[in-house]
C-alpha positions in Angstrom: -19.5 -6.0 25.7 -21.3 -7.9 23.1 -24.1 -10.4 23.7 -23.9 -14.0 22.5 -26.4 -13.4 19.8 -24.4 -10.3 18.6 -21.2 -12.4 18.5 -22.9 -15.2 16.5 -24.2 -12.7 14.1 -20.9 -11.0 13.6 -19.1 -14.5 13.4 -21.9 -15.4 10.6 -21.1 -12.2 8.7 -17.2 -13.0 8.9 -17.8 -16.5 7.7 -20.0 -15.2 4.7 -17.1 -12.7 3.7 -14.8 -15.6 3.7 -12.6 -14.3 6.6 -13.4 -16.9 9.2 -11.1 -20.0 8.7 -12.6 -23.5 9.3 -12.8 -24.6 13.1 -12.4 -20.9 14.3 -14.6 -19.0 16.5 -15.0 -15.1 16.8 -13.6 -13.5 20.2 -14.3 -10.0 21.4 -11.2 -10.1 23.6 -7.3 -10.6 23.0 -6.7 -13.8 24.9 -3.3 -14.2 26.6 -1.3 -17.5 25.6 2.2 -18.1 25.9 4.9 -20.5 27.2 6.7 -19.5 30.3 6.8 -16.3 32.4 6.4 -12.8 31.2 10.0 -11.5 31.1 11.0 -8.3 32.7 12.6 -5.8 30.2 15.4 -3.3 30.6 15.3 -1.1 27.3 18.8 0.2 28.2 20.3 -3.1 27.5 17.7 -4.6 25.0 18.6 -5.3 21.5 17.5 -7.3 18.4 20.0 -9.5 16.5 20.0 -10.6 12.9 22.3 -13.4 12.1 23.0 -16.7 10.4 23.0 -16.7 6.4 23.5 -12.8 6.2 26.5 -10.9 4.8 27.1 -9.3 8.2 25.3 -9.8 11.4 23.3 -6.8 12.5 22.3 -5.8 16.1 19.8 -2.9 16.8 19.3 -1.4 20.1 15.9 -0.1 21.2 16.6 3.5 20.0 17.9 2.3 16.6 14.9 0.0 16.0 12.6 2.8 16.7 14.3 5.1 14.2 13.2 2.7 11.2 10.5 3.6 9.1 7.1 2.4 10.5 4.2 0.3 9.1 0.8 0.2 10.2 -1.4 -2.7 9.4 -5.0 -3.8 9.9 -5.2 -7.8 10.3 -7.3 -10.7 11.5 -5.5 -12.9 13.8 -6.3 -16.6 14.1 -4.7 -18.8 17.0 -4.3 -22.4 16.9 -6.4 -22.7 20.0 -9.6 -21.9 17.8 -10.2 -18.1 18.4 -10.1 -15.4 15.7 -9.8 -11.5 16.3 -10.8 -9.3 13.5 -9.6 -5.8 12.2 -6.7 -5.7 14.8 -4.5 -2.6 14.5 -0.6 -3.0 14.6 2.3 -0.9 14.2 6.0 -1.8 13.8 8.7 -2.4 11.2 8.6 -5.1 8.4 11.6 -7.2 7.4 11.4 -5.9 4.0 11.9 -2.3 5.5 15.2 -3.4 7.2 16.4 -4.7 3.9 15.3 -1.7 2.0 17.0 0.5 4.4 20.2 -1.2 3.5 21.0 -2.4 7.1 20.9 -6.2 6.3 21.8 -8.2 3.4 20.4 -11.8 3.3 22.5 -14.5 1.4 20.9 -16.1 -1.6 21.0 -19.6 0.0 18.9 -18.5 3.2 15.6 -20.0 2.8 14.3 -20.3 6.4 14.0 -18.1 9.3 14.1 -19.0 13.1 12.7 -16.5 15.5 14.6 -16.4 18.9 12.6 -15.1 22.0 13.0 -14.6 25.7 13.4 -18.0 27.8 14.9 -19.8 24.8 11.5 -20.0 22.8 11.7 -20.3 19.1 9.4 -20.6 16.1 10.3 -20.9 12.5 8.9 -19.7 9.0 10.0 -19.8 5.6 11.9 -16.7 4.4 9.3 -15.8 1.8 6.6 -15.7 4.5 8.7 -13.4 6.7 9.0 -11.0 3.8 5.3 -10.7 3.3 3.7 -7.5 4.4 1.5 -9.3 6.7 4.4 -10.2 9.0 5.5 -7.4 11.3 8.0 -6.7 14.0 5.4 -4.9 16.2 5.7 -2.6 19.0 2.2 -1.3 19.3 -1.2 -2.7 19.1 -4.5 -0.8 18.9 -2.6 2.5 18.9 -0.7 1.8 22.2 2.6 0.1 23.1 2.2 -3.6 23.6 1.5 -4.7 27.1 4.0 -7.2 28.7 1.7 -10.0 28.4 1.3 -9.5 24.7 5.1 -9.3 23.9 6.4 -5.8 25.1 8.6 -4.3 23.9 8.7 -6.1 20.5 6.8 -9.3 19.1 6.5 -10.9 15.9 2.9 -10.9 14.6 1.4 -12.4 11.4 -2.3 -12.4 10.2 -4.6 -12.0 7.4 -5.1 -8.9 5.6 -8.6 -8.3 4.1 -8.5 -8.5 0.1 -5.1 -10.0 0.1 -5.9 -13.5 0.2 -2.7 -14.6 -1.9 -0.6 -14.0 1.3 0.3 -17.1 3.2 -1.1 -16.9 6.7 -0.2 -19.2 9.5 -1.7 -19.3 13.1 -0.6 -16.7 15.3 2.1 -18.7 17.3 4.3 -18.3 14.4 5.1 -14.7 15.3 7.1 -14.9 18.5 6.4 -12.6 21.6 9.4 -11.0 23.2 11.5 -11.6 20.1 15.3 -11.0 20.3 16.9 -12.7 17.5 16.2 -13.5 13.7 18.3 -16.3 12.5 18.5 -17.0 8.6 19.1 -20.6 7.7 19.6 -22.7 4.5 17.6 -25.5 6.0 14.4 -25.5 8.0 14.6 -25.9 11.7 11.5 -26.4 13.7 10.8 -24.2 16.8 9.5 -25.1 20.3 5.9 -25.9 19.4 6.8 -27.5 16.2 9.0 -29.9 18.0 6.1 -30.6 20.3 3.9 -31.8 17.6 2.4 -28.6 16.2 2.3 -28.5 12.4 5.3 -27.1 10.7 3.5 -24.8 8.0 0.3 -24.0 10.2 -1.8 -22.7 7.3 -5.0 -21.4 8.9 -7.3 -22.3 5.8 -6.0 -25.9 5.7 -6.3 -26.4 9.6 -2.8 -27.4 10.0 -2.8 -27.4 13.7 -0.9 -30.4 14.5 1.3 -32.8 12.5 -1.2 -35.6 12.9 -4.9 -35.4 13.6 -4.4 -38.1 16.3 -1.8 -35.9 18.2 
């Protein structure tokens, strides 16, 4: 457990390294934040669907998903509620991997993606961001399977990768916990929090937290 002075020292270091976005504070924990209850999951009936502006819809069950090539990422996570967690370890599958495996072909007119999760929760991202290497369909955190409160068995996660500042990085809510569907769209469609007033782009470096600073 870090002391308050130790936390401030590390926070100062991350700010000096250019890794701490404005308005953010370092956390030593992984806070649990989400809308609605933690769902119960039956892996024998679980699946992940890809649909919308694709040549053919794709459905993967749990076994099929876990046969895909894996990617491990070290990322800094930044939550709109102003906490930041650095050097978190994630493992899962990228959208680009699914395309490279020939399982899914996205139509050229698709420009946006809507993530569908349990309890009807949704969040949106441009397709170009979903295809970046800092977006992952994650099954593991810190070398272990996700816990239920952090999105077990599968969640979208997006963060900043040290040394790759060119990658667009939105706040953490733009990766849906308990994800079950990925819909490709020609026009942008706001998700749950976006409709409630959160910023549509959610750029961490521009502090795009809400649509209006008076919200």
